[in-house]
N, C-alpha and C positions, 0 to 999 in steps of 0.2 A: 502497499499499499504507500500510501506517502507517507514521506520521514517526517519524525518531530523536528530535525535540525531544517529540513525546508519547509514545514508549517511555520515553527518560531519567526526562521526568516521572512516569510510571507506576511504574518502579522502584522512584522514592524515595519516593512515596507507600506502596507497600510496605513499603520499609527503615522506615519511619515507624510502620507497622503491626505490622511486626515487633519492631521494638526496645518498646514496649508490650508487647509481649508475653512482652518479656525472652529473646528468641531469637536465637541467633548464625548463622544462615542457614535457607534456604530452600532444601529441592530439590522443583523443577516435571518433569514427566515429563509431562503433558496439553499435545498440540500447541497447541490455542486458546489455552492461558494462557503457552505459551511465547511463541508469534507476539505476543499482546497489551503480553508485555514485551521483546521485543528486533526485533518491526515484519518478522521472518521465518518464513514458514509452508510449515512441511517435509510432505512427503505421509504422511497418516497410518499407510501401510503400515509405515512405517520408525520403531521407537523414536528418542527424542530426551533429553536430559538438559542441565539447567541448573540451575546452585549460584548462590545470590544470595546472598551475604554480607551481614547485615545494615549491619555498617560494615568494609567491602570492596571486595572487586571481584568479577567472578561469570566463571564461563566455561559456556562449554555444548561438550557434544558431538553433533553434526550427523553427517549422511550425507556420505561424503567424495564432492566436486565439488559441495556443496549450502553453501558455507560462508557466511558474510553475518548480519547481524543487528548490531544493538545492544547488544554485549558486550563485554567486553575481551580474554578469552582465549577461543578457539575452536579445538577439535582436533575428529579426523574420525575416524571407522569407514569401512571396507571393505563398500561392499553389495552390490554385484554384480562379476562378472568377466568382462570383454567382451561386456558387454551380458544375460549372464545371471544371475537375481537371488540372492544366495547363500539359502539355507535358515533361517541361525541369526543374523538381523542384531542379536538382543538382547544375544547374548553376546558379539559381536564390540564392539558397545556397552558394553557389561559389561566390557570385557577393558579398553580403552581409559580410563574412570572407575576401575579399581581402579589401573592405572598414575599416573595423575594425582594421585590421593586418598594413594598412599606419602608418608608424610611430611610429609603438609598438617597445619596445625594441630586437633589436638583441638576439637569441636562439643560443647560443653555440653549445647545444650537445640536442638534441629533441628526446622523444620517441615515438613511433607511432605502428599503427597497422597494420600488415603486410597483414592480413586475411580483411579488410575492408577500407582501404583509399584509395578511385576514383585519378586517378590522375588528373583530375582538379583540385581536393584539394591538391595536393604532388606538381603541380606546384607553385599555389597560394603561399602555405606555401614558397616555394623557393625563389620564387620573393618580398618576403615582408620580412617574420622572416629570409632567409639567414641562416638555423643554419649549421654549417659545421661539423657535424656528424651526423645521422638518428639512430637510435638504436631502435631494434626491442622491444616490452613490451606484446605481447601476451600471452608468454609465465609466464612472470611476474604475468598476470591481472588472470591466470590460477591458480596460484597459491595460488595469495591472497585469491580467492575468495572458495578457497577449506575449509576454517573452516566459517562455517555458524553463523552467527548472531541473535539473538532473534528474529529479527522483520521479519528476514528471513525464518526462523524453524516456526514461524507462517504462513508463507504465503503456506511453502511447506505443512504443517499440510492441511489446506483449501483444496489444490489441490489435499491429497491422499482422504480428506472427497468426495469431488465431483466426485474422480475415485471410491471409494467405494460406491455412489450413481449411480454411471453407471453402476456397476457390478451386484448391487438389480434389478436394472429395465431390465436390460439384461437376470437378468433368470429368470423372469418374461414372458417376450415376447419368452424362450426358448421351442419351442414342435416340434414333428416331421412336417414335410411339411412347417413350417415358414422360409425364406428363410435369408441367412445371413444378407442380406441387414436390414431385417427387425426388426435382434438383433442390428447391430450398430445403427441404428435410434433410439432403445428407451435406448440405451447407452448413446448416448449424449443428448438424452432428460434428463434420469435418472442425469447426470453429470449438467446440466443446472442447474435442480429443484432445486439439493441438494446445489448449488454455491449459485441459487438466483438470478444470471447473466450469463451473457454469457462467456463461457467458449469453450477452443476448447478440443477435444475427438474425439482419432479415435485408431487404434493400428490394432493390426493382430488379425480378426475376421470370421476365416474361421475353418471350423467342419470338424472332422474325419480325420484333415493334423496338418502337424508340425507348420507352423503359413501363413500367408498371410493377402491380405488385403479383406472385405466382397464381396462376388460376388451376384450376382441372381440365387443362387442354393440351393434347398431345404434341408434340415438337414436332414438327418437321423436319425431311431431309431438304439440306439445300438454304437451310436458314441461319441467319448469324444470329448468334447470341448473346447479347450485351447479359453481364449481371455485373450491376452497378450496388455494391453490397458494404454494408455496415457494421461493425461490431464494435458493440459495449463492453470491455473488461477492467474491472474494477473502478469503474465512474470515469472510462475514457476512452473517447471513439477512434475508430479509424474508418476510413470509407477509399474504398478503392470499386476499380472498373476492369473488367478482361472481357474478350470475345471470344466465343467456339463457335465452332464450325459443326453445327448436327449433320452428320454423315462425312460422305468423302468429297470430295474436294480440294480446293478452291475453285472456283470459277476467275478467269483474271480477270476479273472488275471487283470480288471481293479482295481477292490477295492486293490490288492494286491500290484500294481504299485504306486496306487494312496495314502496308507500308507506308501509306502517307500517311496519315495520323500518328503510326507510333515514329516517325521524323520528326513529326510536331512535338509531338510531345517531349522529343529528345533536344529539340532547337531549343522548345519553351524551359526545361530546365536549367540548362544552359546561362538565358538568360537571367535567374535569377536571385538579385542579390538585396544588401539593404538600401534603404533609397528608391527602391524602383517600384514607378507607379503603377498598379495594379489595372488602371482603368486602361494606359500604354499599352499592358500585357496584354489585355485582353484584346487589342485592337491589330497585335501582331499575330497574337494566334490565329484572328481572324482572316488576317491578311495569309498567313502560310497554309490555313486550310483551303483558300481559293486559289492557290496553288493548280488542285488538279482541276483539270476539267468535267468531271461529274460533280465536284463540291463549289465551283465558279461562282454560281448564282445565290447558292444557300448559305456558306462560309459556315460558321460558328453561330447555333441557334440558341447557345442557353447560356449561362454563365462557366467561364473558364476555370472555374473550382473557387477555393475558398479554405481559410484558418478552420483549424477544429482542437479542440482538447477537449473540456470537460463538456462542453456542447459541440454536435456535430457540424453546425452550421455557426462560425464565430469570424470578426471582423480582422481585417479586411477578406471582403470578397474580390473575384477575377468576374470585372462586369463592365459591360457596356456604359449602364447608366450609372454606378458607384464605385466606388472602391476606395484605396487607403494605398498608403504609400508603407512597403514595409520594410521592416527594421530584424535585427537579429535577435534570435529568439522563439522568431515568428513559427509555428508547423502549419505548412502549405498545402491543401490538395490542391492539384493541377489538371484538368482532363478535359482534352480537348475531345473532338467529337463531328465525326459527319456521318451523314444519312442519304442513301442514296433506295430506292424503291425497288431498281432493278437489281440490288445485290441483296433484297430480302435480309435486312435492310440497313445496315449500318456498323459501324466502329466506335466506341469510346474508349479508352486507354486513361488512366488516372490513377497515377500515382502521389508520394508523401513525402516531401520534404521538411527541412529542417532548417533554416534559414541562419546563416555561419554570419563573423564578422565579414567573411571574403566571398562569399557566394551560397552554397548549398548543400548539403547532402542529404541525397535519397534516403529515406529512411526505409521504404517498400523495395526490398532487395527481390532480387530473381527473374528471371529472363524473362522477357515477353515474345509473345509467338501468336500466331490462327493455328490454332489445333484442331485439329481434326477430328471427332469424337463420333466415333461408329455407335 
């Protein structure tokens, strides 16, 4: 999991940011952000509360029997009775927060998460801590999480390895007549066996299509099967895309489009460096894709990728309409694609890179080839 050393370092960096905004404390209620700072990953179905003082201590309210994490004080609330879940975990957590906050020193300026703070907790905070000013910190946390620490990169590598294990298992399951659901089931099994633990795995698993969830549909000979799969392992996401040929082949057009998109992936990967504008990167990828005669009129019809970490899509994305500037520590998914109905249907190749001080490191190792799966 995330290391205590990494969590303490992240807490200190957050405190510096809070201090710069003259905030006395921040309340965090998003499981991913609490995990980022404490190293404790709680079930999403159960509410969580972390208060981090800018120049003081921190306290966490967690589900009973799930204590732990890099935090000074831990309180718990009951969430089940002899194996049956309570129907009101938020109310139970809120009661503990209310008891703990009584008599606490007032907070003049409080950071909070607009995207995740429930009204019940907000009312409790107002009645006990009496903040005079509420300041959203969602974007601050987004920016703080861009540069990945070594313990985060290790978990990203683990997630990528599980995803690559899913692709190996899916490839073995692809054959004419197999259903997309059967291929997805193989991918899920491969991801978990590679990780050696239960992980989440899903993705776009439609054959002969641009994208979409797996269907109870037999795959057909001659189709290009794009699998754009994502895996979440210990809270960190991986997102990759590979393409397979159902049955024997390929046709000259299929191989030509594949070779071209693989070349775009390589050329765009060589462009990655700190300071690169991702909108300019999208335009460059679009132009590269249009160099193929069959793709000249369409180019890149979707985004060209995105950052990834605790969330499957993080800023900046590689997009025609918005973007950002790459910085050292970003982990970026790069995904050029080209689609031709005559080729049944197209190619999308997605790899993951860690932006370094001088360029980029490829995290998703392994060869890329158009494999025929009979």
